[in-house]
C-alpha positions in Angstrom: 175.3 171.4 22.6 172.6 172.6 25.0 172.0 169.1 26.3 175.7 168.6 27.1 175.9 171.9 29.0 172.8 171.0 31.1 174.2 167.6 32.1 177.6 168.7 33.4 176.4 170.6 36.5 174.1 167.7 37.4 177.0 165.2 37.3 179.1 167.5 39.5 176.4 167.9 42.0 175.7 164.1 42.2 179.4 163.4 42.6 179.6 165.9 45.4 176.6 164.4 47.2 177.9 160.8 46.9 181.4 161.7 48.1 180.1 163.6 51.1 178.0 160.7 52.0 180.9 158.3 51.7 183.1 160.6 53.8 180.5 160.8 56.5 180.1 157.0 56.6 183.9 156.5 56.8 184.2 159.0 59.7 181.6 157.0 61.7 183.0 153.6 60.9 184.0 151.2 63.8 187.1 149.8 62.1 190.1 152.0 63.0 191.8 151.4 59.6 188.7 152.5 57.8 188.2 155.5 60.2 191.7 156.7 59.2 190.6 156.9 55.6 188.2 159.7 56.4 190.8 162.3 56.9 190.8 165.2 54.5 194.4 164.8 53.6 196.5 161.7 53.1 198.6 161.1 56.3 202.3 161.8 55.7 201.7 163.3 52.3 201.9 167.1 51.8 198.9 168.6 50.2 199.7 169.1 46.5 198.0 171.7 44.4 197.9 170.7 40.8 195.5 171.9 38.2 193.3 169.0 39.1 190.3 168.6 41.3 190.7 166.0 44.0 187.7 164.2 45.6 188.7 165.6 48.9 188.2 169.1 47.5 184.5 168.4 47.3 184.3 168.5 51.1 185.3 172.2 51.1 182.3 173.3 49.2 
């Protein structure tokens, strides 16, 4: 059980690092369609708050 508890924060940290890197690459992209993907919210879609963590929420930390 100890091994499992030690792995979970590491996976969360790695996920956060990779998503932030992806988001920064999208915001600097030359293609305007790809550049639009870098917004924190989906255009035309209200921000829904479910009991779920979205990838975009990692940018707030």
